[in-house]
N, C-alpha and C positions, 0 to 999 in steps of 0.2 A: 701598543695595541691600536690597529686601525679599525675605526668604527664607520660603518656605513651611514648614508643618509636616506631615510625613507622619502620617496616621492610618489605622488599619485599619478597614474597613467590614464589616459583616456580610454574609455571603455572600447572604442571602436578600433583601438590598435590591438585589442586582445581578441574581441569578437566582432569581426566586420559585420555580420548580419545576425539579427537577433533570433529569427526563426530557424535558420540554417546552421548557425553556430552556437549561440548561447544556449538556447534551449536544449539542443542535444548534449551540450557539456554539462549543463546541470541535471539533466536526466541520468547521466552517467556518473555523476558525484554528488549524490544526494546528502552526503555528510556535510558538504559545505553549506548548505542551508540548514540541515537538520541540527548542526551544533549550535548555530545562532538562535534557533528557536527552542533548543532543548528537546528535539524529538529524535526518535530513532526511525528515520525517514527512508522510506523505500517507493521509488516511482515506478508504476505499473502502465503508464500509457502517456503518449506525447500527442498533440495535436488531437485531442479527444473530440469527436464531433458532438456539439450540443445544439440541436436544431440546425440552423444554416451557418453556425459559428463553430469555431475550433478552439478549445481550451488548451493552453500550452502544456501543462503537466497535471497528471492525476496520480495520487499515490496514497500512502497510508503510513501512520505512526505505528511501528510494531509494538511498542510497548502498550498503548491503550487500545489500538485496533481502529482508531478514528480515521475517517476518510480525510484525505488533504487534496485541495486544489490549489494551483499556483498559476498566476497570470504575470508575464514578465514584459517589462519594456527597458530598452537601454537608454532612454531619455527621461525628462521631466514627466511626471505623471499628468494625465490629461482626463477629460470627461469621457472620452470614448472608452478608455480602458476601465474607468470606474463602471460604466454602464456595463461592459463586457463581464467584469468580475461578478456583479450582481445578477447577471443573466446566467452565468454558469452556476452561480451557488443556488439559484431558484431551480434550475433544471436538475443538478446533481444532488442537491441537498446534502453537502459534505459537513462535517463538524468543525473543519479547520480551513479557513479561507486566507490565502496569502497573496499579497501584491508585492512584487519585487520590481524596483525602478531605480534609475540613477539618482533621482532627486524627487522629493515629495513636496508638492505646493501645500501651504498651510490649510487651504480649504479641503483638500483630499485627506490630510491628516485628521482634520476634524470630522469629516465624513465617516471614516473608519472609526474614530473614537465614539461618535454617536451611534453607530451601528453595534459597537460592543456594549453600549449602555441599554439599547432598546431590544436587542435580540435576547433570548434565553441563554442561560449559562452553558449550554451545550454547543453553542454556535459561536466561534472565535474567530476574530478578524485580526489580522497582522499587516503591517507595512514594514517592508525590508529595504534598506538602501544597499545597492551593489557598487562596490568601488574596486579598482585594481591598483595595487601598489607594487614598487620595485625598490630594492635596497641595492644601490649602486648599478652594476651591470647584470644583476640576477635576473632570472625570468619573472615575468609579472605574475603576481599572486592575488587571488581574489580576497576580498574582505566584505563581509556582511555585517549590517548593523540594524537591529530591530529599533524602529523609531516609533511604532505604534503596536500596542499589545493590550490584551484584556486586563483590567485593573487588578485582578487576582492572580494573573498569570505567574508573576515572580514568587509569590508565595507557594503557588501550586508547584513550581518547578523546584523549589527549594525543598518542599516535602517530598516530591517524587525522586529526587536524588539520593534520598536515604532508603535503605533496604527495608526500614520500618515502614515506608509507605505502601509497600506491596503487602497486600494481604497474604497470610500464612498459605492460603489456598493456591494463590498465584505463584508463589515461590515453589510450592509443591508441584505444580504443573510443570514448571521449568525444569526441576530435577528429574521428573519422570521422563520428559521429552529429551533431556540430555543423555540419560541412560538408554533410551530407546534408540536415539540416533547412532550411538556406538554399534548396535546390532544391526540397524537398517544398512549402515554404511558397508558392512561386510559383503552384501549382496547388490548394493547400489552405491558404487564408489563416486558418482556424481554428487552425492550428499555430503561429502567429506568435509567441506568447508561450511556447512550449514550450522547456524546456531539456533539453540532452543531459546523460545520466548516465554515469559511468564503469562500464559494464556491457556485457554482450554483447547486449542487446536494447533496441528502441526501441518502448515501447508508446504507442498513441494511443486516444483515446476512439471509441466506437462510437455513443454516445448510450444505451447500456444499461449500468447499474451492473455491475462485475464481469465485463465482456466487453470484451476489449481487441483491437484491429487492430494486431499488432505485427510488426516486422522484427527478424530474429534471425540471429545467427552461431551456428552449432552446430559440434559437433565434426566433422560430416560436410561442411558447407558453409553455404549461405544458406537462409533459410526466411521465408515470410510466413505469418502465422496469424490465425485468430480463436481467441483464448484465453479459455476460460470458467473463471473463477477465483473463483466464490463460495466462501466458507469452508464452505458446505454441498455435500457432493458429490452428493445428490439434486437440488438446484437446477441444478447444472451438467448432469447427465444429463438432466434434463427438457428443459433449453434446447437441448442437443446434439440430442436427439431431434426437437424441433420444427424445427430447422434442417435435420436429416437428412431430413425429410419434405419439404423444399424442394430436395433435391439436385439434381434435373434443372435447375430454374431457377437454382440457385446455380452450379453448373458452367458453365451456358450463359452466364452474365453474367460469369464470370471468364475464360472461354476458356482455362482452364489444367487440367492434371491434378491432381486434388485428393485428398488423403489425409483420411480421416474417422477420427480417432483418439480412441476412447473413453477411452484410458488407464486401463485397469481398476485398476491398481495405484496410481493416484493420485486425489485428489479432483477434480483439473481435467479438462477435456476439450479437444480441439483440432481445428480444421478447418485444413489448411495445404497448402502447395504448396512444393517445394524445387527448388534449383538451384546451379550452380556447385560441383560436388564439390570438397572440399579447400580452400574459400575460407577464408583466414586473414587476420584484420584486420592482422597484422604485415607482410604482403606489400603494402606501400604502393604499389609500382609498379602494383599491380592494383586499386587502389581505383577509378579511373574505370569498370573493368568491373563491380565491385560496385555502385557508385552507380546505373549504368544498370540493373542487374538489379533493384535494390530499388525504384527509381522506377516501373518498369514493373509490378513484382509488386504494389506498393502500389496503384497505378491500377486494375489489374485486380481485386484483391479488393475494394477500396472500391466498385466497381460493383455488387457483390452485397449492400452494406449499404443495402438499400432500406427504405422505410417497412414494407413488408409484412414483410420480414425481422425488422426490429427489433420490431414489434408481435408477431410469432409467438414470438420468444425472450422478450420481456418478459411474455407472458401464460402461458407454459408453467409448469406446476405440478408438483411432484413427486407421484406416485402413492402413495398410502397404503398 
């Protein structure tokens, strides 16, 4: 039996340009980084503006709902990228901050470790080394190695890999959404490959980045919503304003009582409609009622997602 030999490939042979090639590749392949970190990672934006700077990648861990930012470089870490990483973290306030680089200087490893020690437990810093390897004449393959992580991360990861780590309620959410997706897909075939997550909301795409059409269990009952969740608050406000300018057409299309929520204390904005006060996913006998409400609400709100609506919110720009 012939056995190949693994050899490391220069990163620039695989991705010549960081911003034009590596960042788009990572955005399209979130599992490459997600598997290394133990996250169910999805990216929602690239080159995200933060003041006068641009963050490489912005996303979310689907299991926990935590926001994730990623800063890349295809060479050794430097002070410039460390400063950028902290600037993005301060501006966006994510829970998970990831620095990906070809090689980490000891000083920069120490800096991330110090940040993990002095920040609260909900803010997590990671350092990840990116390599490319090849076996014989095979295509180059990426390899990610976590070199800095919070002290408690390994245990938390081990715990979260077990179904027992999910609360009974989170697993119940997942079961409910799985069953609902079967019904939703009948009228919305674009949802066919969507998977349900153990969380209290089911987000679906509207065709506009960082704007989701979601179904939600809230503390008060059920809700259907367009959720504007760009990391830039001003982008959300501009898009919300463009939608509000179409208020009459929107409400006529849905045929529902609509709440227009600017959510002044948050970056996000929301257009929503609520029903079935006191609904609780743990009341399984009432699931048929909840499913019927969600199916009708989704159909009604989706009618408002017209080409005109999408173009209006896509073209909306923050006022200077």
